[in-house]
N, C-alpha and C positions, 0 to 999 in steps of 0.2 A: 240715456233713460237705461233703467233697467230695462231688464230684460228675465221671464220666467218659463218654463217648462210647462206647457198645456197639457198635461198628458200624464195617465196614468202608470203604464206601460213602463218597468222601474230597465228593461234592456232597450229600451229607446234614451237615455238619461247622457250618453255616455256619448259625448258629440266631437266628430274630427278634428281636427284642426281646420283652421278658418272661419270656427265658426268664432264668435262674439260669449266669453264670459258671460253665464247666467247666473241669477241672485240664488234661485227656485225653482219650485215644483207648483204648479196648480192641479186640480181638481176639482173635480162634481160627479156626480151620483151617475149618469149619463160615460162619462170618461173612467171610471172605474169600470161598470158594467163592462164597454166597448175590453177593456184590458183582462179581460172574463174574470173578476173579483167580484165577491159579493161586497153589497154596501152596508159595511159593516163595518162597528167599531176597531175591530182584532184588522180587520180588511186600515183601515186607517191609521192602524198603531206599527203593524207592520212599510206601510209606507214611509211617515216617519222614518223608520231606525233606514229604514234601504234608504233615506236622501241623506242623515247621514255620512252612513256608508260614502255617499258619492264629492259630497261635502259640500253639502248646500247646503245654507246660507237660511231658506227660508220655507214653509212651508203654507197654503192656501188651503185647507180642507171643505167641503162644502155638509157641511149637516142634509140629511136627507127628509125633515122631519120636523115641523113647527112647533110639536111639541116639546113644553116649557122642556119638559123633570129630564127631558132626556136631553135636550141639549144644554141644559146642570151637568147631568151625569158624565156624557162627553169629551167639555170641554172642559173635564177638568179633571182627566184623563187624556185627553191630550196633551192641554197642558202639562200635567207632572210629566211626562216625556216628553214632547217637543224640549225643558226646561233640560230635561237629563243630560236630552242631546245639543243641547249646546245654539236648540235652532231655533229661530222666530217663530212664530205660531199666525197667520191668520183667518179667522174663522167667516168660511164665505155663508150665505143667507140668501135668498131669494128678495128681492128690492118690491116688496108687497105688505103688506099693513095685517094679512092673516102668517104674518111671523116675529110679528109685533111683538112679545111673550117673548121667544130667541131672542130678541134685540136684546127685550130687555136685563137678561140671564148674559148677553153679555158687558152689556152696559156696567151692570151691577159683578161683575170679576172685574172690570175694567182690561178684558179682552179688546184687543182690536179684532175687527170686522169690517168685511166687504159683501156691499151689497151690488148684486150681482142682476140681470140683465135689465139695464136701467136705460132707458131708451126715451126721456123727455125731456123738459126743460122743469115742469115739475116733482117729477120724480127727485134731478137730482137739491131740488129746494127742502123735498126732506128728507133725502139722506141726510143732507148740511144740518137742514133741525135736528137728525140723531146722534152726531157727530159721528159716522163714518167713517173711521178708518181708509176704508178706497174706498170707489163706485169704476163698474164694470162695463159699460155702453157693450153691446155684444156690435162690432160696429159691420163686420161683413152682413152679418142679418138685417141692419136694416140699411144699408144700401140694397142689399135686396130687393126688402120689402118697399121700393124704392125710395126712399126719405134723404134729405139731404145730409149726411151727419156731419158734415162740416160745424152748424152753428151749435150744435150743444158739444160738441169736444171742444169748441174754444170755450162756452162756459167750462165744460169740466175744468181745463182750466184755469179759465181766471179766475177759481175757489180754491186751487189749492193750494198755496199761500193760510191762509187759516180753515182751509177745510180739507175733506175728502181729497186723498188722490186720486188724480184717472191711470185706472187700470184697462188699457187700450187689450179691447179680449175678439177673438173672430175675422182676429186680419187674412184679406186674400192674398196679395200680393205685397210689393218691396214698396213699390209706389207708395203705397198707403204708407207703409213703417215711416215711409221718410217724412212726409208729409205730417203726422206723425211726432213724430222725433225734433222737427220744422216747429209748429205750435206749440210744442214746449210740454204732451204728453209725460209725465213721472212715468209712466210704464207702460211694460206690452205682455205679453202671451202668448206663444207665436208653438205650434207643434215643433215634435223633434225633425220632422222630416222636414219644416217649409226653410230651419235655420240652415240646413242644412244644404238644400238646392239654393236659396240664395246667401249661401256662405264661398260660390261658385256664379261666373257670368258670362259666355260664351263671347261677346265684345272684348275682356283680359283672358279668354287662352289666344282669338284672332290678334292682338298682341302681342304674348307671350311670341308664338308665332310667325309673326313678319318681325320680332326682332330676333329669332335667331337665323331665320333667312340670310335677311342683314349680314346680322354677324359670320355668318359662312362664309360670303359671298366677298364680305368687304377680306375677308381672313384670307382667300384662292386667291380678290384680288392683286394681296401684297405680296404670292411669290416671288 
C-alpha cells in the first residue's frame, strides 16, 4: 500500500524513525486553509517546491473552483513546475457533475486526476466511466454517517486492475488501516500525527521492558 501525508503543513512532513516511507503529500482547500495559507496558485506552487525539498515523489492538489478556464490555467502551471521538479502531479476534483468541465480539461491534458468525496457505488461507476486515475472515499466520514464502508471499499478494490486506484482517506484508526491493507487498497492518506502515533505501540514497549527485566534477572542469577 502506498501512503500519502494528508497535510499542507510543511513543518509536519519530516517523520521520525519508525514511520513507513511515504510517496508524497495530498492536500485540499481545507487543509491549505488550516495550514494558514491562501488557497491560491502561488501557495500550490510553493507546496510543490517544498515537496521537492523533502524528496517527495508525488503531489496531489485539489482545485478550488469548477471554472474550466481556471482549471486549465492552474493545471498547466502546476504540471510544468512539478515536471521540472521531478514530481508526479495528480489533480484532485470533487466527485460531482458540476465539475465535469474541469474533468474534461484534465482529460484533454492527459493529466492524472482523482475524484474525491466518492461515497457510493453509482459514483464509483461514474468515476470509472470518466477514466479517473484515483477515487478517494472518506472512510471515516462514511463510518460516522452510519454506513457500512466495506462493500464500497471492496468494489473500489475490485475495479483497480482496469480502473481507478483506491486512495482511502479519513482513516481514524490503525485497525481500519490494517483492514484496508488486507482488502487490497492501493493507497491511503494519513495525517502526519496519525503516522507518528501509530509508529509505536504500548504493547511493543511493554514487551521490550519485559525482555530488559528478564535479561537483567538472568545475568544476575549467572553471577
